[in-house]
C-alpha positions as CSV (number, residue, x, y, z in Angstrom):
1,X,12.9,-11.5,85.2
2,X,9.6,-9.7,85.7
3,X,6.3,-11.3,84.8
4,X,4.3,-8.8,82.8
5,X,1.3,-11.0,82.1
6,X,-0.3,-10.2,85.4
7,X,1.0,-6.5,85.4
8,X,-1.8,-4.1,86.4
9,X,-4.0,-6.7,88.0
10,X,-4.8,-6.8,91.7
11,X,-4.5,-10.1,93.6
12,X,-8.2,-11.1,93.4
13,X,-8.2,-10.4,89.6
14,X,-5.1,-12.7,89.3
15,X,-7.1,-15.4,91.2
16,X,-10.1,-14.8,89.0
17,X,-8.1,-15.1,85.8
18,X,-6.2,-18.2,87.0
19,X,-9.3,-19.9,88.1
20,X,-10.9,-19.2,84.7
21,X,-7.8,-20.5,82.9
22,X,-7.6,-23.7,85.0
23,X,-11.3,-24.5,84.4
24,X,-10.9,-23.7,80.7
25,X,-7.8,-25.8,80.3
26,X,-9.4,-28.8,82.1
27,X,-12.4,-28.6,79.8
28,X,-10.4,-28.1,76.7
29,X,-8.2,-31.1,77.5
30,X,-11.1,-33.3,78.3
31,X,-12.9,-32.3,75.1
32,X,-9.7,-32.9,72.9
33,X,-9.1,-36.1,74.6
34,X,-12.7,-37.3,73.8
35,X,-12.2,-36.0,70.2
36,X,-9.0,-38.0,69.8
37,X,-10.8,-41.1,71.1
38,X,-13.6,-40.6,68.8
39,X,-11.3,-40.3,65.7
40,X,-9.4,-43.5,66.8
41,X,-12.6,-45.5,67.3
42,X,-14.1,-44.4,64.0
43,X,-10.9,-44.5,61.9
44,X,-9.2,-47.6,63.3
45,X,-11.4,-50.4,64.4
46,X,-8.4,-52.2,65.7
47,X,-8.3,-49.7,68.7
48,X,-11.7,-50.9,70.0
49,X,-10.3,-53.2,72.6
50,X,-8.3,-50.3,74.2
51,X,-11.6,-48.4,74.9
52,X,-14.5,-49.2,77.2
53,X,-17.3,-50.8,75.4
54,X,-19.7,-48.1,76.3
55,X,-17.5,-45.5,74.7
56,X,-17.2,-47.5,71.5
57,X,-21.1,-48.0,71.4
58,X,-21.6,-44.2,72.0
59,X,-19.1,-43.1,69.3
60,X,-20.4,-45.6,66.7
61,X,-24.0,-44.8,67.7
62,X,-23.8,-41.1,66.9
63,X,-24.1,-39.8,63.3
64,X,-21.3,-38.0,61.6
65,X,-23.6,-34.8,61.6
66,X,-23.8,-35.0,65.4
67,X,-20.0,-35.7,65.7
68,X,-19.5,-32.5,63.5
69,X,-21.4,-30.6,66.2
70,X,-19.0,-32.0,68.8
71,X,-15.9,-31.2,66.8
72,X,-17.1,-27.7,65.9
73,X,-17.7,-27.1,69.6
74,X,-14.2,-28.4,70.5
75,X,-12.6,-26.1,67.9
76,X,-14.5,-23.1,69.3
77,X,-13.7,-24.2,72.8
78,X,-10.0,-24.3,71.9
79,X,-10.2,-20.9,70.3
80,X,-11.9,-19.5,73.5
81,X,-9.1,-21.1,75.6
82,X,-6.4,-19.4,73.4
83,X,-8.3,-16.1,73.6
84,X,-8.5,-16.3,77.4
85,X,-4.8,-17.0,77.6
86,X,-4.3,-13.9,75.5
87,X,-6.9,-12.0,77.8
88,X,-9.3,-11.2,74.9
89,X,-12.8,-10.3,75.8
90,X,-14.3,-12.4,73.1
91,X,-13.2,-15.6,75.0
92,X,-16.7,-15.3,76.8
93,X,-18.7,-15.3,73.5
94,X,-16.6,-18.1,72.0
95,X,-17.1,-20.2,75.2
96,X,-20.9,-19.4,75.2
97,X,-21.1,-20.7,71.5
98,X,-19.1,-23.9,72.4
99,X,-21.3,-24.6,75.5
100,X,-24.4,-24.2,73.4
101,X,-23.1,-26.6,70.8
102,X,-22.1,-29.2,73.5
103,X,-25.5,-28.9,75.0
104,X,-27.1,-29.4,71.5
105,X,-25.0,-32.5,71.2
106,X,-26.1,-33.8,74.6
107,X,-29.8,-33.2,73.7
108,X,-29.3,-35.0,70.4
109,X,-27.6,-37.9,72.2
110,X,-30.5,-38.3,74.5
111,X,-33.1,-38.2,71.7
112,X,-31.1,-40.9,70.1
113,X,-31.2,-43.0,73.2
114,X,-27.4,-42.9,73.7
115,X,-27.2,-40.9,76.8
116,X,-26.3,-43.5,79.5
117,X,-25.1,-41.0,82.1
118,X,-27.5,-38.0,82.2
119,X,-25.9,-36.8,85.4
120,X,-22.7,-36.1,83.5
121,X,-24.7,-33.8,81.2
122,X,-26.2,-31.9,84.2
123,X,-22.7,-31.6,85.7
124,X,-21.4,-30.3,82.3
125,X,-24.1,-27.6,82.3
126,X,-23.3,-26.6,85.8
127,X,-19.6,-26.4,84.9
128,X,-20.4,-24.3,81.8
129,X,-22.5,-22.0,83.9
130,X,-19.8,-21.5,86.4
131,X,-17.1,-20.9,83.7
132,X,-19.4,-18.5,81.9
133,X,-19.8,-16.6,85.1
134,X,-16.1,-16.4,85.7
135,X,-15.5,-15.3,82.0
136,X,-18.2,-12.6,82.4
137,X,-16.4,-11.3,85.5
138,X,-13.1,-11.2,83.7
139,X,-14.8,-8.9,81.2
140,X,-16.8,-7.0,83.7
141,X,-13.7,-6.1,85.8
142,X,-11.3,-5.4,83.0
143,X,-9.1,-8.6,83.3
144,X,-9.7,-9.3,79.6
145,X,-9.4,-6.7,77.0
């Protein structure tokens, strides 16, 4: 059986694509995990003991409008992940939009006094910059179409 997914790519382009995919899958899984926790905390108060008190306080302290920003970003991030798997060039732009929305969510959280771990936000920004750079490279060097 021949793998055609990587057909026509040199070794370093395969590493570039796989690195981008790995980082994208990790972030998507993390965001979906938080989204599921958010839904469980809001919809089922009986689940609160299964979560850290800080997470429950964070989720219940954010407005539904702010949560909508988070969920929109997660949907766009998931679409970007699928686009990257399909090697579509628009994965870059979708990821950029998701990253912008996540940063908006982080700023709103800080303005509401809910940002207990600002270092996590800075790490998230650095992670997004790295992934945006890798996605740009996939477009620049023809890995994505």
